C-alpha positions in Angstrom: -7.1 -3.2 -12.1 -5.6 -6.5 -10.9 -2.0 -7.6 -10.9 -2.3 -9.3 -14.3 -3.8 -6.2 -15.9 -1.1 -4.0 -14.2 1.6 -6.4 -15.5 0.2 -6.2 -19.1 0.0 -2.4 -18.9 3.6 -2.1 -17.7 4.8 -4.6 -20.3 3.2 -2.6 -23.1 4.4 0.8 -21.9 8.0 -0.2 -20.9 8.5 -2.5 -23.9 9.4 -5.5 -21.8 7.9 -9.0 -21.5 4.9 -9.7 -19.3 7.1 -12.0 -17.2 9.6 -9.2 -16.5 6.8 -6.8 -15.7 5.4 -9.3 -13.2 8.9 -9.7 -11.6 9.2 -5.9 -11.4 5.9 -5.7 -9.6 6.8 -8.5 -7.2 10.2 -6.8 -6.5 8.5 -3.4 -5.8 6.0 -5.0 -3.4 8.8 -6.9 -1.7 10.9 -3.7 -1.3 8.0 -1.7 0.1 7.1 -4.5 2.5 10.7 -4.9 3.7 11.0 -1.2 4.3 7.8 -1.0 6.2 8.7 -4.0 8.4 11.9 -2.2 9.4 9.9 0.9 10.3 11.1 3.0 7.3 9.0 4.9 4.8 9.0 4.7 1.0 8.5 8.0 -0.8 7.9 8.2 -4.6 7.9 12.0 -5.3 4.7 12.9 -7.0 3.1 9.5 -6.4 3.0 9.2 -2.7 4.5 7.8 0.5 4.1 4.4 2.2 4.4 4.5 6.0 3.3 2.7 9.1 1.1 3.9 11.9 1.0 2.5 15.4 -2.5 1.9 16.8 -2.7 1.7 20.6 -4.6 -1.0 22.5 -8.2 -0.1 23.2 -11.5 -1.4 24.4 -14.1 -2.1 21.8 -17.6 -3.6 21.7 -18.9 -6.8 20.2 -21.7 -5.6 18.0 -23.7 -8.8 18.4 -23.6 -9.0 22.2 -22.5 -5.6 23.3 -19.8 -7.1 25.4 -16.5 -5.2 25.9 -13.5 -6.7 24.2 -9.8 -5.7 24.3 -8.4 -4.8 20.9 -4.6 -5.3 21.0 -2.1 -2.7 19.8 -1.0 -3.1 16.2 1.0 -1.5 13.4 -0.8 -0.8 10.1 0.5 0.2 6.7 -0.6 3.6 5.4 -0.4 5.4 2.0 -0.5 9.1 1.5 -1.0 10.2 -2.1 1.3 12.9 -3.5 0.2 16.1 -5.1 0.7 15.0 -8.7 -1.4 11.8 -8.1 -4.1 13.8 -6.4 -4.2 16.4 -9.2 -4.3 13.6 -11.9 -7.2 11.9 -10.3 -9.1 15.1 -9.6 -8.9 16.1 -13.2 -10.2 12.8 -14.5 
């Protein structure tokens, strides 16, 4: 499902226009992004939790040449599904 299909689905189920559904999706993404940038987490009970995880710097290998390369430290977004979402998917 892409953003347009999600927007159509939300518009149909929430009885709102497709434009308003698209704005709602954009607002949700902006809110989650903003919270993660600040180091906060976003929890939607039953659906899941958006968090960040710090990855330390490490030495890797270039697969083509085998040379050692330094991989810098980074912060990555993570999503942990909630129990209701896991159960819903497992019963599909």
